[in-house]
C-alpha angles and dihedrals in degrees: 000000000000136000111236126183139169119236136183130204141171128260115183092321098319125105117237128194133208145160123239118204115197130183112255121238138059097290111093114226115245096189125066140178124206107203113216108195127225111241157303084012138105128236098281094058130200111328086359089292097158094041090055093044093052093047093046091052093047091050087058095050101267118119114228138189132190124185146172121255117229109288095020132098111335096341122109129234140049118325113250137196123246093266092058102054104086091110091049092052093046095053091043088056089049090053093045094052090045090054092046106024093171093068113125105167115046128180131186114224121197140175124209109324088002085066089050091050093055091046087062094041106043101079092055098060121063091199091070113088099170145018123212113197122191114192095337118217110241096154122175125156093245094043093051091048093051092049091050093051095044098045113015101041094039091053092043092057091063097048114112091210091063094053091045089056092047093050091046092051092242096118122093097221094175094056092043092051092049091051092048091049091052090051091049091051090052091050095048104029105049113113128206116262112265121252125000097332109129125211123241093258091051093049092047092050089050092051093050092045089057091050110087099193133091123292131208116190118188122187128192115222097219099043124101092206089057092044092052089052091049090052091053091046090053098048107030114083093209092055093045090054092046097049090046093061118110092237091064124088115194121195130180126200110200115218096008122135127227097278098031088240099177119086094239091051091049091049091050092052090049091049092050092048094048094045091048093052093045089057094060 
């Protein structure tokens, strides 16, 4: 059993709403996870992913909170991108610790660009001891194109359905070739931004390097967002150094999709998160 309650709190004049899930029983939880959703989504998530995550964590003794950014779900205000939600995360942490004042170890947990948001935020808040990132968003045009070529097209070539369509004359080869050529041009032709402008992957690596807490990185095996991240991690020296640090735990879930929609994938993500927090 868990204790679940709705809360509201202010963020720069707008009212935000969230759900706190607490372990039932007399023992007060000392570990907590603030779930920062990938967008644009509200606090329940695809197939109730974040609802199930929060309840699974609470059932295992870890307090959890999920909330809506400004402009999403039930929360007021203008909708914002993942690089503009520091204030939202900060006041959500305030509300979380007010609802569970005994918390000692707090992690931020994010999917996709929610993971990117906490990568930027973590170093600026001493209350945060860990960041859990599921399929982090490091999107660049060239990176997405390389991931598509390496993973999507390679897998597609070995699908029997594709060859059945080709042999039956039901496959538009000209359009497919044009699409593949455009992707290849993006992968090979993109040039670095001139001057000191850093890419999203570079800025995320810098943010995580400044964060001195623990990191958990989880990657789905059948997700192009995860594969793009893996490509960056393999080729970028800053990311290789970062992921090689002892404070970083890297997990891979073969076959899983972006949101880990199957029950066994969900359970594995919960297990990894709980084990990681228990090791602090």
